[in-house]
C-alpha positions as a printed NumPy array, in Angstrom:
array([[168.878,  59.348, 121.507],
       [165.846,  60.177, 118.955],
       [164.799,  63.814, 118.595],
       [161.017,  64.472, 118.703],
       [159.166,  66.708, 116.284],
       [157.377,  69.572, 117.948],
       [155.179,  71.575, 115.902],
       [153.378,  71.057, 112.608],
       [155.006,  70.437, 109.035],
       [154.132,  72.793, 106.394],
       [152.268,  70.348, 104.232],
       [149.995,  69.545, 107.241],
       [149.161,  73.177, 107.703],
       [148.269,  73.424, 104.121],
       [145.832,  70.467, 104.603],
       [143.906,  72.321, 107.379],
       [143.784,  75.705, 105.502],
       [142.435,  74.029, 102.427],
       [139.778,  72.212, 104.473],
       [138.635,  75.429, 105.845],
       [138.666,  76.85 , 102.626],
       [136.103,  74.056, 101.658],
       [133.872,  74.942, 104.38 ],
       [133.938,  78.432, 103.785],
       [133.345,  77.959, 100.237],
       [130.115,  75.575, 100.883],
       [128.71 ,  77.838, 104.071],
       [129.078,  81.479, 102.57 ],
       [126.667,  81.178,  99.85 ],
       [124.115,  79.492, 102.413],
       [124.657,  82.395, 104.476],
       [123.955,  85.063, 101.59 ],
       [120.629,  83.348, 101.008],
       [119.793,  83.424, 104.865],
       [120.356,  87.037, 104.943],
       [118.214,  87.818, 101.838],
       [115.612,  85.422, 103.218],
       [115.645,  87.553, 106.529],
       [115.451,  91.03 , 104.764],
       [112.743,  89.661, 102.614],
       [111.201,  88.278, 105.583],
       [111.385,  91.888, 107.257],
       [110.243,  93.945, 104.136],
       [106.91 ,  91.822, 104.563],
       [106.445,  92.725, 107.883],
       [107.268,  96.64 , 107.319],
       [104.722,  96.553, 104.649],
       [102.253,  94.747, 106.817],
       [103.247,  97.835, 109.676],
       [102.571, 100.261, 107.238],
       [ 99.345,  98.775, 106.3  ],
       [ 98.043,  98.666, 109.888],
       [ 99.426, 102.571, 110.64 ],
       [ 97.489, 103.902, 107.196],
       [ 94.305, 102.231, 108.969],
       [ 94.943, 103.967, 112.273],
       [ 95.999, 107.208, 110.777],
       [ 92.826, 107.268, 108.116],
       [ 90.809, 106.713, 111.367],
       [ 92.383, 109.167, 113.719],
       [ 92.605, 111.608, 110.983],
       [ 89.257, 111.407, 108.906],
       [ 90.098, 114.789, 107.316],
       [ 93.515, 113.596, 105.691],
       [ 92.647, 110.187, 105.008],
       [ 95.628, 107.614, 103.954],
       [ 99.049, 109.555, 103.926],
       [102.682, 109.409, 103.154],
       [105.284, 107.441, 105.255],
       [106.903, 110.91 , 106.801],
       [103.549, 111.571, 108.225],
       [103.14 , 107.911, 109.805],
       [106.625, 108.472, 111.521],
       [107.401, 111.29 , 114.098],
       [106.873, 112.047, 117.651],
       [103.239, 111.512, 118.025],
       [ 99.943, 113.745, 117.989],
       [ 99.698, 115.632, 114.759],
       [ 98.642, 114.758, 111.227],
       [102.489, 115.591, 110.303],
       [104.013, 113.312, 112.44 ],
       [101.276, 110.712, 113.796],
       [103.921, 108.651, 115.672],
       [102.628, 105.271, 113.978],
       [105.45 , 103.826, 112.554],
       [109.515, 103.816, 113.865],
       [111.469, 106.67 , 112.371],
       [113.807, 104.006, 110.5  ],
       [110.928, 102.741, 108.569],
       [109.335, 106.457, 108.464],
       [112.613, 107.497, 106.272],
       [111.922, 104.921, 103.592],
       [114.989, 102.582, 103.802],
       [114.795,  99.196, 106.594],
       [116.683,  96.127, 106.372],
       [117.875,  96.401, 102.648],
       [114.984,  97.709, 101.303],
       [113.396, 101.092, 100.108],
       [109.733, 101.864, 101.001],
       [107.679, 104.486,  99.508],
       [103.535, 105.114, 100.363],
       [101.653, 107.198,  97.978],
       [ 98.111, 108.448,  98.835],
       [ 95.543, 108.918,  96.153],
       [ 92.196, 109.363,  95.599],
       [ 91.725, 112.752,  97.18 ],
       [ 92.847, 116.524,  97.022],
       [ 96.272, 115.976,  98.799],
       [ 95.524, 118.55 , 101.387],
       [ 94.379, 117.939, 105.34 ],
       [ 92.533, 119.761, 107.725],
       [ 89.084, 120.049, 105.858],
       [ 89.415, 123.597, 104.661],
       [ 88.548, 124.67 , 100.863],
       [ 86.633, 121.893,  99.964],
       [ 89.72 , 119.544, 100.332],
       [ 88.956, 115.519, 100.121],
       [ 90.705, 112.787, 101.955],
       [ 92.764, 110.484, 100.484],
       [ 90.513, 107.482,  99.965],
       [ 93.29 , 104.808,  98.695],
       [ 96.858, 104.29 ,  98.795],
       [ 99.849, 102.165,  97.595],
       [103.187, 100.961,  99.098],
       [106.059,  99.624,  97.553],
       [109.132,  97.79 ,  98.781],
       [111.895,  97.485,  96.573],
       [115.396,  95.769,  97.363],
       [118.225,  98.298,  97.226],
       [120.426,  96.04 ,  95.791],
       [120.44 ,  92.336,  94.605],
       [122.662,  91.183,  97.54 ],
       [119.637,  92.599,  99.969],
       [116.761,  90.953,  98.264],
       [115.456,  89.422,  95.059],
       [111.513,  90.209,  95.219],
       [109.677,  93.282,  95.336],
       [106.676,  93.683,  97.433],
       [103.535,  95.895,  96.919],
       [100.074,  96.348,  99.207],
       [ 97.434,  99.153,  98.835],
       [ 94.003,  99.628, 100.855],
       [ 92.977,  96.298, 100.615],
       [ 95.803,  94.859, 102.678],
       [ 96.834,  92.062, 100.541],
       [101.099,  92.14 ,  99.982],
       [101.86 ,  91.04 ,  96.494],
       [105.436,  90.405,  95.214],
       [106.933,  90.025,  92.221],
       [110.517,  88.262,  91.648],
       [111.85 ,  90.283,  88.643],
       [111.555,  93.537,  90.547],
       [108.885,  96.297,  90.954],
       [105.683,  94.531,  92.183],
       [102.172,  96.186,  91.213],
       [ 98.387,  95.616,  91.858],
       [ 98.217,  92.762,  89.344],
       [101.293,  90.822,  90.846],
       [100.593,  87.524,  92.638],
       [ 99.55 ,  87.445,  96.21 ],
       [101.691,  86.514,  98.917],
       [100.436,  83.203, 100.658]])
């Protein structure tokens, strides 16, 4: 009688592990690139949302004009908490990007008292929090054109997103 072998030999197991490692080495960089692309797409969407919220805010509160992210968020119904964007975006960090909205062109006060002038312009920037979350920086202003820079901070002279 002949003995039958049950199970796998050590060599067979090592070959299977080596094949799995090769496949992982190919797949992981693609996964990281996909995550960066998704974060950048989310950042562009967030900048579009902020642009829309700024126009809505300036229309709703003409004595204030454009405003900061914290005023665009909140529970709704006031110039210091308009409820136009979600609380995550209003905090300034979303999907691996850090956002800052800076209103300019006015006195910075709201309410129309004491000769206050509304903010007539604004700028919004979105920067990756690390190299693993994104590679491009984004910028927009009251014109609504979203601009980007592959080396970091984008500005008003950066290339427009197409």
